[in-house]
Steps between C-alpha positions, in 0.01 A plus 500: 500500500261576785635626830278530805572682821287606795347841451650772720328476837333172398252373753292188522199519273186439708327175408790378287671264742784735592602576142677826422435742216782465247628725226564311179782635287523362150828552321513523123834433335391634161307812607661808648369823646761773500415868533784576254347284225167607350418698816465186711252323274542120534705385199653181373846497661772646279251664264269798487206278411225553758319199641177680403610500135557125508172424679304747289635354179393153610156634588473649151559160343875472453654168597814461707683397182374816325638712785840332485513565126388862547741561788809283437645591841214306664500128574190287548587482871478883515145488365399234753652696787325820386170315533592367844601853607172646374302229681687571824447876460125458452485260794661763725268791417138592503408597148262788436224311321154636440216292645310304240130566457 
């Protein structure tokens, strides 16, 4: 679910036909961030499985089915949402990448 609301103190954006700057809040039903669980690391809701573990395992060649077999508390929908969460997190931040030669 995507929720949009005007940014605090939103003003017209020059040259954009009176459009406002909006904050986009994306809610994830299967990912939770709780400072009492794994120190606030984003995890699959109801588990202590970090989103980074799921995404990293996929990057290393595991399939979603492999992950569900390895972690029986996961569902395929959890794996898909972990990927959506990671994509949203990357989209929201500047990553420290080294310039290519």
